[in-house]
C-alpha positions in Angstrom: -51.9 6.3 3.0 -48.4 7.7 3.2 -47.9 11.2 1.3 -45.3 11.2 -1.2 -42.5 13.2 -0.3 -42.3 10.8 3.2 -42.4 8.1 0.8 -39.3 9.8 -1.4 -37.4 10.3 1.6 -37.9 6.8 2.7 -37.0 5.3 -0.4 -34.0 7.8 -0.6 -32.5 6.7 2.6 -33.1 3.2 1.8 -31.0 3.7 -1.2 -28.2 5.4 0.8 -28.2 2.6 3.4 -27.9 -0.3 0.3 -25.1 1.8 -0.9 -23.3 2.1 2.0 -23.6 -1.6 3.1 -22.3 -2.6 -0.4 -19.4 -0.2 0.0 -18.4 -1.5 3.5 -18.7 -5.1 2.0 -16.5 -4.0 -1.0 -14.0 -2.3 1.6 -14.0 -5.4 3.3 -13.2 -7.6 0.3 -10.6 -5.4 -0.6 -8.8 -5.8 2.9 -9.3 -9.7 2.5 -7.7 -9.8 -1.0 -4.7 -7.5 0.2 -4.1 -9.4 3.3 -4.1 -13.0 1.1 -1.6 -11.4 -0.9 0.7 -10.6 2.1 0.0 -14.0 3.3 1.4 -15.7 -0.1 4.2 -13.1 -0.1 5.2 -14.0 3.7 5.1 -17.8 2.9 7.3 -17.5 -0.2 10.0 -15.1 1.7 11.9 -17.9 3.4 13.0 -19.3 -0.1 13.8 -16.1 -1.3 17.7 -15.0 -1.1 18.4 -12.3 1.1 19.3 -9.9 -1.6 16.3 -10.4 -3.3 13.7 -10.1 -0.6 13.0 -6.3 -0.8 12.4 -6.6 -4.8 10.2 -9.1 -4.4 6.3 -8.2 -4.7 2.8 -9.8 -4.7 0.1 -9.1 -6.8 -3.2 -8.0 -5.6 -5.7 -7.7 -8.6 -9.5 -6.4 -9.0 -10.2 -9.9 -9.7 -9.2 -10.8 -6.7 -11.6 -8.1 -4.5 -14.3 -9.6 -6.9 -13.8 -13.0 -6.0 -13.6 -12.4 -2.2 -16.6 -10.4 -2.3 -18.6 -13.1 -4.1 -17.3 -15.7 -1.8 -17.6 -13.6 1.5 -20.6 -11.6 0.6 -22.4 -13.5 -2.4 -21.9 -10.3 -4.6 -21.7 -11.7 -8.3 -22.7 -8.3 -10.2 -20.3 -5.9 -8.9 -18.7 -3.6 -11.3 -15.0 -3.8 -11.7 -14.6 -0.1 -11.4 -16.1 0.1 -8.2 -13.9 -2.6 -6.9 -11.0 -0.7 -8.2 -12.0 2.2 -6.4 -12.2 0.3 -3.1 -8.8 -1.3 -4.0 -7.1 1.6 -4.6 -8.4 3.5 -1.2 -7.2 0.4 0.8 -4.3 -0.3 -1.2 -3.0 3.5 -0.4 -4.3 3.2 3.3 -2.6 0.1 3.9 0.6 1.4 2.0 0.5 -1.6 -0.7 3.2 -0.3 -2.6 5.8 -1.0 -0.4 5.5 -5.1 -1.0 2.6 -5.5 -3.4 1.7 -4.6 -6.7 -1.9 -3.9 -8.4 -3.8 -3.2 -11.8 -6.6 -1.4 -10.0 -4.9 2.0 -11.3 -5.9 0.7 -14.8 -9.3 1.3 -14.3 -11.3 4.3 -14.5 -10.5 6.5 -11.6 
């Protein structure tokens, strides 16, 4: 028989591990979505006039992150606000504002 405090600690640690695992999957999904947007932009670049290349941007949306999470990790019930938070974090880290636009800032911060 397991004492109550050990059971609670085991349950708390299992919850923490599950949350960390979900966060890692969402972080990777945000990176996948950002990379896909950059690939779309790169494919379009040779067709743009030179004076417009610096003005052209590609969009990476929260829905792109949710789609990547579903496709790559089988996650079907992720809150859009949580996906938006990871997209904002990865967008800022990977200097997305230089060539991408996003709707992640329209979700609750």
